[in-house]
C-alpha positions as CSV (number, residue, x, y, z in Angstrom):
1,M,8.1,-12.4,-72.9
2,R,9.8,-9.2,-74.3
3,Q,6.7,-8.4,-76.4
4,R,4.4,-8.8,-73.3
5,R,6.6,-6.3,-71.4
6,L,6.3,-3.8,-74.2
7,D,2.6,-4.3,-74.3
8,R,2.3,-3.7,-70.6
9,F,4.5,-0.6,-70.9
10,F,2.3,1.0,-73.6
11,T,-1.0,-0.2,-72.0
12,D,-0.1,1.0,-68.5
13,P,2.6,3.7,-68.8
14,D,1.6,5.4,-65.5
15,G,1.9,2.2,-63.5
16,R,5.4,1.5,-64.9
17,F,6.5,5.1,-64.3
18,R,5.2,5.0,-60.7
19,R,7.1,1.8,-60.0
20,W,10.3,3.2,-61.5
21,S,10.1,6.5,-59.6
22,S,9.2,4.7,-56.3
23,A,12.3,2.5,-56.7
24,L,14.5,5.5,-57.4
25,E,13.1,7.4,-54.4
26,R,13.8,4.5,-52.0
27,R,17.3,4.4,-53.3
28,F,18.2,8.1,-53.2
29,L,15.9,9.7,-50.6
30,P,16.9,9.6,-46.9
31,S,15.3,6.8,-44.9
32,S,14.0,9.2,-42.3
33,V,11.9,11.2,-44.8
34,W,9.2,8.5,-44.8
35,E,8.5,9.2,-41.1
36,S,8.5,13.0,-41.4
37,D,5.6,15.3,-42.4
38,M,4.3,15.6,-45.9
39,L,5.8,18.9,-46.8
40,I,9.4,17.7,-46.0
41,L,8.7,14.6,-48.1
42,W,7.6,16.6,-51.1
43,R,10.5,19.0,-50.8
44,E,12.9,16.0,-50.8
45,R,11.1,14.7,-53.8
46,I,11.3,18.0,-55.7
47,L,15.0,18.3,-54.9
48,F,15.6,14.7,-56.0
49,V,13.8,15.2,-59.3
50,T,15.7,18.4,-60.0
51,C,19.1,16.8,-59.3
52,F,18.1,13.6,-61.1
53,I,17.0,15.4,-64.3
54,G,20.1,17.6,-64.1
55,A,22.4,14.6,-63.7
56,V,20.7,12.5,-66.4
57,L,19.7,15.1,-69.0
58,G,22.3,17.7,-68.2
59,P,24.9,16.3,-70.6
60,V,22.5,16.9,-73.5
61,V,22.8,20.6,-72.8
62,L,26.3,20.6,-71.3
63,V,28.2,19.0,-74.2
64,P,27.1,21.5,-76.9
65,S,27.6,24.4,-74.6
66,I,31.2,23.3,-73.8
67,I,32.0,22.8,-77.5
68,L,30.6,26.3,-78.3
69,C,32.4,27.9,-75.4
70,Y,35.6,26.2,-76.4
71,I,35.4,27.5,-79.9
72,E,34.7,31.1,-78.7
73,G,37.3,30.8,-75.9
74,L,34.8,31.2,-73.0
75,W,36.7,29.1,-70.4
76,I,34.9,30.6,-67.4
77,V,31.5,29.6,-68.8
78,I,32.9,26.0,-69.2
79,L,34.0,26.0,-65.6
80,L,30.6,27.3,-64.4
81,D,28.7,24.6,-66.4
82,L,31.0,21.8,-65.1
83,F,30.6,23.1,-61.5
84,A,26.8,23.2,-61.8
85,Y,26.6,19.7,-63.2
86,G,29.0,18.3,-60.6
87,T,26.9,19.9,-57.8
88,A,23.7,18.3,-59.1
89,V,25.4,14.8,-59.1
90,A,26.9,15.3,-55.7
91,I,23.6,16.4,-54.1
92,L,21.8,13.4,-55.8
93,F,24.1,11.0,-54.0
94,G,24.6,13.0,-50.8
95,H,21.2,12.2,-49.3
96,R,22.7,12.0,-45.8
97,I,23.5,15.7,-45.9
98,P,20.7,17.8,-44.2
99,L,18.0,19.0,-46.5
100,A,18.6,22.7,-45.7
101,I,22.3,22.5,-46.8
102,R,21.4,20.6,-50.0
103,A,18.6,23.0,-50.9
104,W,20.7,26.2,-50.3
105,S,23.6,24.6,-52.3
106,V,21.4,24.0,-55.4
107,C,19.9,27.5,-55.2
108,L,23.3,29.1,-54.8
109,V,24.8,27.2,-57.8
110,L,21.8,28.3,-59.9
111,Y,22.3,31.9,-58.9
112,L,26.0,31.9,-59.6
113,L,25.4,30.3,-62.9
114,G,22.8,32.9,-63.9
115,V,24.9,35.9,-62.8
116,G,28.0,34.6,-64.6
117,L,26.1,34.0,-67.8
118,L,24.6,37.4,-67.7
119,F,27.9,39.2,-67.3
120,M,29.7,37.2,-69.9
121,L,27.0,36.5,-72.5
122,G,24.2,38.9,-71.8
123,S,20.7,38.1,-72.9
124,V,21.8,35.5,-75.3
125,G,23.4,33.4,-72.6
126,A,20.0,32.6,-70.8
127,G,21.5,33.7,-67.5
128,Y,18.2,35.3,-66.4
129,I,16.5,31.9,-66.9
130,W,18.9,30.4,-64.3
131,L,18.1,33.4,-61.9
132,F,14.5,32.7,-62.4
133,G,15.0,29.0,-61.5
134,A,17.1,29.9,-58.5
135,S,14.4,32.1,-56.9
136,V,11.6,29.6,-57.7
137,M,13.7,26.8,-56.1
138,V,14.4,28.9,-53.0
139,G,10.6,29.4,-52.6
140,T,9.9,25.8,-53.1
141,L,12.6,24.1,-51.1
142,I,13.2,26.7,-48.3
143,G,10.3,29.0,-47.7
144,L,8.6,32.4,-48.2
145,R,11.2,34.5,-46.4
146,A,14.1,32.9,-48.3
147,S,12.2,33.6,-51.6
148,L,12.0,37.3,-50.8
149,F,15.7,37.3,-50.2
150,A,16.3,35.5,-53.5
151,L,14.2,38.1,-55.4
152,M,16.2,40.9,-53.8
153,M,19.4,39.2,-55.0
154,N,18.0,38.9,-58.5
155,V,17.3,42.7,-58.5
156,V,20.8,43.3,-57.4
157,A,22.2,41.1,-60.2
158,L,20.1,42.7,-62.9
159,S,20.9,46.2,-61.7
160,A,24.6,45.3,-61.8
161,V,24.3,44.1,-65.4
162,A,22.6,47.4,-66.3
163,L,25.5,49.4,-64.9
164,F,27.9,47.1,-66.7
165,I,26.0,47.8,-70.0
166,A,26.1,51.6,-69.3
167,F,29.7,52.0,-68.3
168,G,31.5,48.8,-69.3
169,Q,30.5,48.5,-73.0
170,P,30.4,44.6,-73.0
171,E,31.4,42.9,-76.2
172,W,28.1,41.0,-76.5
173,I,26.1,44.1,-77.3
174,V,25.1,43.9,-81.0
175,D,23.1,47.1,-81.3
176,P,24.2,49.7,-78.8
177,T,21.3,52.0,-79.5
178,N,19.2,52.3,-76.3
179,A,20.9,49.2,-74.9
180,V,20.4,50.2,-71.3
181,E,16.7,51.1,-71.8
182,R,16.1,47.8,-73.6
183,W,17.9,45.9,-70.8
184,L,15.8,47.7,-68.1
185,V,12.5,46.9,-69.8
186,M,13.5,43.3,-70.3
187,S,14.6,43.2,-66.6
188,L,11.4,44.7,-65.3
189,N,9.3,42.2,-67.3
190,F,11.5,39.4,-66.0
191,M,11.2,40.5,-62.4
192,L,7.5,40.8,-62.6
193,L,7.1,37.2,-63.9
194,N,9.8,36.0,-61.5
195,T,8.1,37.7,-58.5
196,F,4.7,36.3,-59.4
197,V,5.9,32.7,-59.8
198,T,8.3,32.7,-56.9
199,L,6.0,34.2,-54.3
200,T,2.9,32.3,-55.3
201,T,4.9,29.1,-55.2
202,A,6.3,29.9,-51.8
203,M,2.9,31.0,-50.4
204,M,1.2,27.9,-51.8
205,L,3.7,25.6,-50.2
206,G,3.6,27.6,-46.9
207,G,-0.2,27.3,-46.8
208,L,0.2,23.6,-47.6
209,Q,2.6,23.2,-44.8
210,K,0.2,24.7,-42.3
211,A,-2.7,22.7,-43.6
212,L,-0.6,19.5,-43.5
213,S,0.6,20.3,-39.9
214,K,-2.9,20.9,-38.7
215,E,-4.2,17.8,-40.4
216,M,-1.4,15.7,-39.0
217,E,-2.1,17.1,-35.5
218,M,-5.8,16.4,-35.8
219,G,-5.0,13.0,-37.1
220,Q,-2.6,12.3,-34.2
221,N,-5.2,13.6,-31.6
222,L,-7.8,11.5,-33.2
223,R,-5.6,8.4,-33.1
224,Q,-4.7,9.1,-29.4
225,S,-8.4,9.6,-28.6
226,E,-9.3,6.4,-30.3
227,E,-6.5,4.5,-28.5
228,R,-7.7,5.9,-25.2
229,F,-11.3,5.0,-25.8
230,R,-10.2,1.5,-27.1
231,A,-8.1,0.9,-24.0
232,A,-10.9,2.1,-21.6
233,F,-13.4,0.0,-23.6
234,R,-11.4,-3.2,-23.5
235,T,-10.0,-3.0,-20.0
236,S,-13.0,-1.7,-18.1
237,P,-14.3,-4.2,-15.5
238,D,-17.8,-2.9,-16.1
239,S,-19.8,-4.1,-19.0
240,I,-19.7,-1.7,-22.0
241,A,-21.8,-2.3,-25.1
242,I,-22.7,-0.5,-28.3
243,S,-26.1,-1.2,-29.9
244,G,-28.3,0.4,-32.5
245,L,-31.2,2.6,-31.3
246,A,-33.6,1.5,-34.0
247,D,-32.9,-2.3,-34.3
248,D,-31.3,-3.1,-30.8
249,R,-28.5,-4.9,-32.6
250,Y,-25.2,-5.2,-30.8
251,V,-22.3,-3.6,-32.7
252,D,-19.5,-4.2,-30.1
253,I,-19.0,-5.4,-26.5
254,N,-16.0,-5.5,-24.1
255,D,-14.6,-8.2,-21.9
256,G,-16.6,-6.9,-19.0
257,F,-19.8,-7.8,-20.8
258,T,-18.7,-11.4,-21.5
259,T,-17.6,-11.7,-17.8
260,M,-20.8,-10.4,-16.3
261,L,-23.3,-12.2,-18.6
262,G,-21.3,-15.2,-19.8
263,Y,-21.7,-14.7,-23.5
264,D,-18.7,-14.6,-25.9
265,R,-18.3,-11.9,-28.5
266,D,-19.1,-14.0,-31.5
267,T,-22.5,-14.9,-30.0
268,V,-23.4,-11.3,-29.2
269,I,-22.1,-9.2,-32.1
270,G,-24.8,-8.9,-34.8
271,R,-27.6,-10.2,-32.7
272,T,-30.4,-8.2,-31.2
273,I,-31.2,-7.8,-27.5
274,A,-34.5,-9.6,-28.0
275,E,-32.8,-12.6,-29.6
276,L,-30.4,-12.9,-26.6
277,N,-33.3,-12.3,-24.1
278,I,-31.1,-10.5,-21.7
279,W,-33.6,-8.0,-20.2
280,V,-35.7,-9.7,-17.5
281,D,-38.3,-6.9,-17.8
282,P,-38.6,-5.6,-21.4
283,Q,-40.5,-2.6,-20.0
284,N,-37.2,-1.4,-18.4
285,R,-35.6,-1.4,-21.9
286,L,-38.4,0.7,-23.3
287,A,-38.1,3.1,-20.3
288,L,-34.4,3.4,-21.0
289,I,-35.0,4.3,-24.7
290,Q,-37.6,6.8,-23.9
291,A,-35.4,8.5,-21.4
292,L,-32.5,8.6,-23.9
293,K,-34.7,10.1,-26.6
294,A,-35.9,12.7,-24.1
295,K,-32.7,13.6,-22.3
296,G,-29.9,12.0,-24.4
297,V,-28.3,10.4,-21.3
298,V,-29.4,8.1,-18.5
299,N,-27.4,7.6,-15.2
300,N,-27.5,4.6,-12.8
301,M,-30.8,3.1,-13.9
302,E,-31.3,0.0,-11.8
303,V,-32.5,-3.0,-13.9
304,R,-32.2,-6.7,-13.9
305,L,-30.4,-8.7,-16.6
306,A,-30.4,-12.5,-17.2
307,A,-27.0,-14.1,-17.7
308,K,-26.4,-16.9,-20.1
309,D,-26.7,-19.5,-17.3
310,G,-30.1,-18.0,-16.3
311,I,-28.8,-16.2,-13.1
312,V,-30.6,-12.9,-12.7
313,K,-28.3,-10.0,-11.8
314,T,-29.1,-6.6,-10.5
315,V,-27.2,-3.9,-12.3
316,L,-26.8,-0.1,-12.6
317,M,-26.9,1.0,-16.2
318,S,-25.8,4.4,-17.6
319,A,-26.2,5.1,-21.3
320,T,-25.9,7.9,-23.9
321,L,-26.8,8.4,-27.5
322,F,-24.2,9.0,-30.2
323,D,-23.9,8.8,-34.0
324,Y,-22.1,5.8,-35.5
325,Q,-21.9,5.4,-39.3
326,G,-24.6,8.0,-39.7
327,L,-27.1,6.2,-37.4
328,P,-28.0,6.8,-33.7
329,H,-26.5,4.2,-31.4
330,I,-26.6,3.6,-27.6
331,L,-23.3,3.4,-25.6
332,S,-24.2,1.7,-22.3
333,V,-22.0,1.1,-19.2
334,T,-23.3,-1.5,-16.8
335,R,-22.1,-2.3,-13.3
336,D,-23.0,-5.5,-11.5
337,V,-24.3,-4.7,-8.0
338,T,-25.8,-8.0,-7.2
339,A,-23.3,-8.8,-4.5
340,L,-23.5,-5.2,-3.2
341,K,-27.3,-5.5,-2.9
342,A,-27.0,-8.7,-1.0
343,T,-24.4,-7.1,1.3
344,E,-26.8,-4.2,1.8
345,R,-29.5,-6.5,2.9
346,Q,-27.2,-8.4,5.2
347,L,-26.0,-5.1,6.6
348,Q,-29.5,-3.8,7.2
349,Q,-30.3,-7.1,9.0
350,A,-27.1,-6.8,11.0
351,Q,-27.8,-3.2,11.8
352,K,-31.2,-4.0,13.0
353,M,-30.0,-6.9,15.2
354,E,-27.0,-5.0,16.4
355,A,-29.2,-2.1,17.3
356,I,-31.1,-4.4,19.6
357,G,-27.8,-5.7,20.9
358,V,-26.6,-2.1,21.7
359,L,-29.9,-1.4,23.5
360,A,-29.6,-4.6,25.4
361,G,-26.0,-3.9,26.2
362,G,-26.8,-0.5,27.5
363,I,-29.5,-1.8,29.8
364,A,-27.2,-4.6,30.9
365,H,-24.4,-2.1,31.7
366,D,-26.6,0.1,33.9
367,F,-28.3,-2.9,35.5
368,N,-24.9,-4.5,36.3
369,N,-23.6,-1.4,37.9
370,I,-26.5,-1.7,40.4
371,L,-25.9,-5.5,40.8
372,Q,-22.2,-5.0,41.4
373,V,-22.8,-2.7,44.3
374,I,-25.5,-5.0,45.7
375,N,-23.5,-8.1,45.3
376,G,-20.2,-6.7,46.5
377,Y,-21.5,-5.2,49.7
378,T,-23.7,-8.3,50.2
379,Q,-20.6,-10.4,50.2
380,L,-18.9,-8.1,52.7
381,L,-21.9,-8.3,55.0
382,T,-21.9,-12.0,54.7
383,L,-18.3,-12.2,55.9
384,E,-19.5,-10.4,59.1
385,K,-22.4,-12.9,59.8
386,N,-22.3,-16.4,61.2
387,E,-24.3,-19.1,59.5
388,T,-26.6,-19.2,62.6
389,D,-27.3,-15.5,62.2
390,P,-30.9,-14.9,60.9
391,D,-29.5,-12.3,58.5
392,H,-27.1,-14.8,56.9
393,A,-29.9,-16.7,55.1
394,K,-31.5,-13.4,54.0
395,L,-28.2,-12.3,52.6
396,G,-28.0,-15.6,50.8
397,E,-31.4,-15.0,49.2
398,I,-30.1,-11.6,48.0
399,E,-27.1,-13.3,46.5
400,K,-29.4,-15.8,44.7
401,A,-31.6,-12.9,43.4
402,V,-28.5,-11.1,42.2
403,G,-27.3,-14.3,40.4
404,H,-30.7,-14.7,38.7
405,A,-30.6,-11.0,37.6
406,A,-27.1,-11.4,36.3
407,Q,-28.3,-14.4,34.2
408,L,-31.1,-12.3,32.7
409,V,-28.5,-9.7,31.8
410,R,-26.4,-12.3,30.0
411,Q,-29.4,-13.5,28.1
412,L,-30.1,-9.9,27.0
413,L,-26.5,-9.6,25.8
414,T,-26.7,-12.7,23.6
415,F,-30.3,-12.0,22.4
416,S,-29.5,-10.7,18.9
417,R,-26.8,-13.3,18.1
418,K,-27.9,-15.5,15.1
419,A,-24.8,-17.7,14.9
420,E,-25.2,-21.2,16.3
421,S,-22.1,-22.6,18.1
422,K,-21.1,-26.3,18.6
423,P,-19.1,-26.1,21.9
424,V,-16.8,-29.0,22.8
425,A,-14.2,-29.4,25.5
426,L,-11.1,-27.6,24.2
427,D,-7.4,-27.4,25.2
428,L,-7.0,-23.7,24.6
429,N,-3.2,-24.0,24.5
430,K,-3.3,-26.5,21.6
431,E,-5.8,-24.2,19.7
432,I,-3.5,-21.2,20.1
433,V,-0.4,-23.1,18.9
434,S,-2.4,-24.2,15.8
435,I,-3.8,-20.8,15.1
436,R,-0.4,-19.2,15.5
437,K,0.7,-20.8,12.2
438,I,-2.2,-19.0,10.5
439,L,-1.3,-15.7,12.1
440,E,2.3,-16.1,11.0
441,R,1.1,-16.5,7.4
442,T,-1.4,-13.7,7.4
443,L,0.2,-11.0,9.6
444,P,3.1,-8.8,8.3
445,K,6.5,-10.4,8.8
446,M,7.8,-7.6,11.0
447,I,5.4,-8.6,13.7
448,D,6.7,-11.1,16.3
449,I,4.2,-13.5,17.8
450,N,5.2,-14.6,21.3
451,L,3.4,-17.3,23.4
452,H,3.4,-17.6,27.2
453,L,1.0,-20.5,27.8
454,G,0.1,-21.6,31.3
455,R,0.8,-25.1,32.5
456,E,-2.0,-27.5,33.4
457,L,-4.5,-25.2,31.8
458,A,-8.1,-26.2,32.4
459,P,-10.1,-27.0,29.3
460,V,-12.9,-24.7,28.2
461,T,-16.2,-25.5,26.5
462,A,-16.2,-23.6,23.2
463,D,-16.6,-23.9,19.5
464,P,-13.1,-24.3,17.8
465,V,-14.3,-22.3,14.8
466,Q,-15.4,-19.4,17.0
467,I,-12.2,-19.5,19.0
468,E,-10.2,-19.3,15.8
469,Q,-12.4,-16.3,14.8
470,V,-11.7,-14.6,18.1
471,L,-7.9,-15.0,17.8
472,L,-7.8,-13.9,14.1
473,N,-9.9,-10.8,14.8
474,L,-7.8,-9.7,17.7
475,G,-4.6,-10.6,16.0
476,T,-5.6,-8.6,12.9
477,N,-6.5,-5.6,14.9
478,A,-3.2,-5.8,16.8
479,A,-1.4,-5.9,13.4
480,D,-3.3,-2.8,12.2
481,A,-2.2,-1.0,15.3
482,M,1.5,-1.8,14.6
483,P,2.1,-0.5,11.0
484,D,5.8,-0.4,11.6
485,G,6.1,-3.8,13.3
486,G,6.0,-4.8,16.9
487,T,5.2,-7.7,19.2
488,L,1.9,-9.6,19.7
489,L,1.9,-11.5,23.0
490,I,-0.6,-14.3,23.7
491,E,-0.9,-15.7,27.2
492,T,-3.1,-18.1,29.1
493,E,-3.5,-19.0,32.8
494,N,-6.1,-20.4,35.2
495,V,-7.9,-17.8,37.4
496,T,-10.7,-17.9,40.0
497,F,-13.6,-15.5,40.4
498,T,-15.3,-15.2,43.7
499,D,-18.6,-13.6,44.3
500,D,-16.7,-10.6,45.7
501,D,-15.0,-10.0,42.4
502,L,-18.2,-9.8,40.3
503,D,-18.4,-6.1,40.6
504,R,-15.1,-5.8,38.7
505,H,-16.3,-8.1,35.8
506,V,-19.6,-7.0,34.3
507,G,-21.7,-10.0,33.6
508,A,-19.3,-12.6,34.9
509,R,-20.1,-15.3,37.4
510,A,-18.1,-16.8,40.2
511,G,-16.1,-19.9,39.4
512,E,-12.9,-21.2,37.7
513,Y,-11.9,-19.5,34.5
514,V,-9.2,-19.6,31.8
515,L,-7.7,-16.2,31.1
516,L,-6.7,-15.6,27.5
517,S,-4.7,-12.3,27.1
518,L,-3.6,-10.7,23.8
519,S,-1.2,-7.7,24.1
520,D,0.4,-5.6,21.4
521,T,3.0,-2.9,21.4
522,G,1.0,-0.7,19.0
523,E,-0.3,2.8,19.0
524,G,-2.9,2.3,21.8
525,M,-6.2,4.0,22.3
526,D,-7.6,6.7,24.5
527,K,-10.3,6.2,27.2
528,D,-13.2,7.4,25.0
529,I,-12.4,4.9,22.3
530,V,-12.0,2.0,24.8
531,E,-15.4,2.7,26.2
532,N,-17.0,2.2,22.8
533,I,-14.7,-0.5,21.4
534,F,-17.2,-3.3,21.5
535,E,-20.1,-1.4,20.1
536,P,-21.3,-2.7,16.7
537,F,-20.0,-0.7,13.7
538,F,-17.7,1.3,15.9
539,T,-14.3,1.5,14.3
540,T,-11.2,3.7,14.4
541,K,-10.0,2.5,11.0
542,E,-10.2,4.6,7.9
543,F,-13.2,4.2,5.5
544,G,-13.2,0.9,3.7
545,K,-10.6,-0.7,6.0
546,G,-13.0,-2.1,8.6
547,T,-16.6,-2.9,9.3
548,G,-16.7,-2.3,13.0
549,L,-18.1,-5.8,13.6
550,G,-14.9,-7.7,14.5
551,L,-14.7,-6.8,18.2
552,A,-18.5,-6.9,18.5
553,S,-18.4,-10.5,17.3
554,V,-15.6,-11.3,19.7
555,Y,-17.7,-9.7,22.5
556,G,-20.8,-11.8,21.5
557,I,-18.9,-15.0,21.3
558,V,-17.2,-14.6,24.7
559,K,-20.5,-13.6,26.3
560,S,-22.3,-16.5,24.7
561,Y,-20.0,-18.9,26.7
562,G,-20.7,-17.1,29.9
563,G,-17.3,-15.4,29.8
564,H,-16.0,-11.9,30.1
565,I,-13.8,-9.7,28.0
566,S,-12.1,-6.4,28.9
567,C,-9.8,-4.0,27.1
568,Y,-7.0,-2.0,28.6
569,S,-5.1,0.6,26.5
570,E,-3.1,3.8,26.6
571,V,-2.1,6.0,23.8
572,G,1.4,5.1,22.7
573,R,1.7,2.1,25.0
574,G,-0.3,-0.6,23.3
575,T,-3.4,-2.5,24.1
576,T,-4.3,-5.7,26.1
577,F,-7.5,-7.7,25.6
578,K,-8.4,-10.1,28.4
579,L,-10.9,-12.9,27.8
580,Y,-12.2,-14.9,30.7
581,L,-13.6,-18.3,29.5
582,P,-15.3,-20.6,32.1
583,A,-13.3,-23.7,32.8
584,A,-15.1,-26.9,31.7
585,E,-14.6,-29.0,34.9
586,R,-15.7,-26.2,37.2
587,L,-19.0,-25.3,35.4
588,A,-21.0,-27.5,37.7
589,A,-19.5,-25.9,40.9
590,R,-20.0,-22.2,39.9
591,E,-22.6,-21.5,42.6
592,E,-20.4,-22.7,45.5
593,K,-19.2,-20.0,47.8
594,N,-15.8,-19.3,49.4
595,T,-15.7,-19.1,53.2
596,D,-13.5,-17.0,55.4
597,G,-11.1,-19.9,55.7
598,D,-10.4,-19.6,51.9
599,L,-9.3,-15.9,52.2
600,P,-5.7,-14.9,53.1
601,K,-4.9,-13.4,56.4
602,G,-4.9,-9.6,56.8
603,G,-2.5,-7.3,58.6
604,T,-2.0,-3.9,60.4
605,E,0.5,-2.2,58.1
606,T,-0.2,1.1,56.4
607,V,-0.9,0.8,52.7
608,L,-1.1,3.8,50.3
609,L,-3.6,3.0,47.5
610,V,-3.1,5.1,44.4
611,D,-5.7,4.9,41.5
612,D,-7.5,7.5,39.5
613,E,-10.8,5.5,39.5
614,E,-12.7,6.3,42.7
615,S,-14.8,3.1,42.5
616,I,-11.5,1.0,42.5
617,R,-10.1,3.0,45.4
618,T,-13.3,2.6,47.4
619,F,-13.5,-1.1,46.8
620,A,-9.8,-1.9,47.5
621,A,-9.8,0.4,50.6
622,T,-12.9,-1.4,51.9
623,V,-11.4,-4.8,51.4
624,L,-8.0,-3.9,52.9
625,G,-9.6,-2.0,55.8
626,R,-11.9,-5.0,56.4
627,F,-8.8,-7.2,56.9
628,G,-7.1,-4.8,59.4
629,Y,-4.9,-2.7,57.1
630,R,-4.6,1.1,57.6
631,V,-5.4,2.6,54.1
632,L,-4.4,6.0,52.7
633,T,-5.6,6.9,49.2
634,G,-4.4,9.1,46.3
635,A,-6.0,9.9,42.9
636,S,-2.7,10.6,41.0
637,G,1.0,10.2,41.1
638,E,1.4,13.8,42.3
639,E,-0.9,13.1,45.3
640,A,1.0,9.9,46.1
641,L,4.3,11.8,46.3
642,E,2.7,14.4,48.5
643,V,1.3,11.8,50.9
644,L,4.7,10.0,51.0
645,G,6.4,13.3,51.7
646,R,4.2,13.8,54.8
647,T,4.1,10.3,56.2
648,G,6.7,8.4,54.2
649,G,8.2,6.6,57.2
650,N,4.9,5.1,58.2
651,I,3.9,3.6,54.8
652,A,4.8,-0.1,54.3
653,L,3.4,-0.6,50.8
654,V,2.2,1.5,47.9
655,L,-0.4,-0.1,45.6
656,L,0.2,1.9,42.5
657,D,-1.8,2.0,39.3
658,L,0.3,2.5,36.2
659,G,-2.3,4.0,33.9
660,M,-3.1,7.4,35.4
661,P,-3.3,10.9,34.0
662,G,-0.7,13.4,34.9
663,M,2.8,12.1,35.6
664,G,1.6,8.5,35.4
665,G,2.4,5.5,37.4
666,H,5.8,4.6,36.0
667,K,7.2,8.1,36.6
668,C,5.7,8.1,40.1
669,L,7.4,4.7,40.7
670,Q,10.8,6.2,39.7
671,E,10.3,9.2,42.1
672,I,9.3,6.8,44.9
673,R,12.4,4.6,44.4
674,K,14.5,7.8,44.3
675,N,13.1,9.5,47.4
676,N,11.8,6.5,49.5
677,P,13.8,3.5,48.4
678,S,12.7,1.5,51.5
679,V,9.0,1.7,50.5
680,K,7.7,-1.4,48.7
681,V,5.6,-0.8,45.6
682,L,3.0,-3.2,44.2
683,I,2.0,-2.0,40.7
684,A,-1.4,-2.6,39.3
685,S,-2.1,-2.6,35.6
686,G,-4.4,-4.1,32.9
687,Y,-1.3,-4.8,30.8
688,S,0.4,-8.2,30.6
689,M,3.2,-8.8,33.0
690,N,5.4,-9.7,30.0
691,G,4.6,-6.4,28.2
692,H,4.8,-2.8,29.4
693,V,4.7,-3.9,33.1
694,K,8.1,-5.4,32.7
695,K,9.7,-2.0,32.6
696,S,8.2,-1.1,35.9
697,L,9.4,-4.3,37.5
698,E,12.9,-3.7,36.2
699,A,12.7,-0.1,37.7
700,G,12.3,-1.6,41.2
701,A,8.6,-2.5,41.7
702,A,8.2,-5.3,44.3
703,G,5.4,-7.1,42.4
704,Y,2.5,-6.9,40.0
705,I,-1.2,-7.5,40.2
706,G,-3.4,-7.6,37.1
707,K,-6.4,-5.4,36.8
708,P,-9.2,-5.9,37.5
709,Y,-8.0,-7.7,40.6
710,Q,-10.1,-10.1,42.7
711,M,-10.4,-9.7,46.5
712,N,-8.6,-12.9,47.5
713,V,-5.8,-12.2,44.9
714,L,-5.4,-8.7,46.3
715,L,-5.2,-9.8,49.9
716,R,-2.7,-12.6,49.0
717,K,-0.5,-10.4,46.9
718,V,-0.3,-7.6,49.5
719,R,0.5,-10.0,52.3
720,E,3.1,-11.8,50.1
721,I,5.0,-8.6,49.4
722,L,4.8,-7.3,53.0
723,D,6.2,-10.6,54.3
724,V,9.2,-10.6,52.0
725,G,12.4,-9.9,54.0
726,R,10.9,-10.6,57.4
């Protein structure tokens, strides 16, 4: 065993020496030095070797020197030698002390030792050798500036010794002839060599430090660049692949590639594109390579690729050429746009069909405006005619013609709808209670959902899936309008449309209806937005948040059932949607007409009608005037107060619209209650009675009528309020 160790030592001395030195460095060098830059590491190593040699081999020189000095009585030299040796040992074990302090300590001890030996022993004491070592160590361990300072200190020391020789006559001068001249010549030669070695060593290490720092910075930047590329390569959802330009062989792929095409890495790496048969049209691959050779880069080239399961996908491919291991390679980034292309086709189809729907809706709107006038005034004329009157039958034929025209309009409005519905008799209240659970799960928690469902609600004929779609669309829109929370109110009730009410409901037909109202306390909309709210692709949401098809779909569904939908909104006061769905049990009796006996009785009181819509004022004034009331009108709250100021004592009732420009209906109500507390006020609004209207009722309004109001409801409500207290 011992012989084998000796054999290994002599056959591989460098390996054994490296292992020994490595073990000693790990023992005596600071642990942090292995994480520092290379120059600091080498300076630590040089200092360690210097102190280690001094501590281990120093006694070989120290013991004879001490004996000689003892014989000659040079006690100061003995102290200097012992101090220098002790410093070397202390620094060897004091590796926790900062490098700068240890380096300066070694250099200072060497300098003191050299100066002391020069003054006490002269040239025979080898003091100048220690000065030489001190300056070289300064340049090596500290730097160029410090080495210049060390050279200056050596010049000072040698000059001082020259003066000592000239004037002090030291005992160690053997031949006094030309002693000063000899010393100066020796000093100049020493300084020349000392300067050359010290400065070249310091400059070499300084250059090495800059080179190492630059190399470390470049290496760090390269590692960071590689890490960024690797992170982007691995985490990108797009497919990224590297393949050879000459052989089409895959070198690397990311997870996006495996997700898009279904292949695992082991199957792809090392195989060619032809072997995997990914490209549906190989000519596209050739076109890509030709473009890369011509331009060096290709952006968003649309191609088709075949996945592992055979599904063909449409993709956009961008690629560039780069050198890898000395050979040209292709870096390709591929995005799957199959779903996007399908959506584009669906959108184009929807746009085409919705364009027809918009055109049909525009025609229907204009046509219905004419029909409303014809139908409304036909009904008023009918009330003035007996059934025996020859004009009564003619007016009936006009009504039938208007009904047929209205049916044609409804057919136009549903022309472009592709969805097929499966209507059944539904209890709308039960559907709402069921869908409320979905809304509570999907809408933000800070939105309260309140239900006010009418009793003995008539069933409707509708598709449950479409009703759910309607409620979810309207509920989602309401939630978007209340980003800070609020209340969503859902109400139902039975209502009746007479023929005289058709001009207030475009496209509706007379009969029994179920009214479904959804009101929110959100931001509201202005009049221009409300006018376009049901148009396809019209949206007030930011880009990417909405398609503009939600309310258009709701509109189409309601219209397909022969129903009606309206929107009432004001900025800052929320929005109300009202959906009128035909009642199932009354569908067969829609064409039946009401007679005079079905209408409430009239009166002779004076009514002030306040509304900013001239058509509403004209219609309501005609109806009330027809039934004996004296009607005054105003287009704003300011006009209403002016009329009340002139004839306040003669006005029995004010029919006041809440949503008007200027001071608005609510402010006008407050002024009326303040200046004319005896005047009764009936407020009219498109809002729900349980929403914003509630404030006006609490402020002193005598009653509420929902807009758009029907003739019989208007007459009954006016008479009801006027009779209170009599």
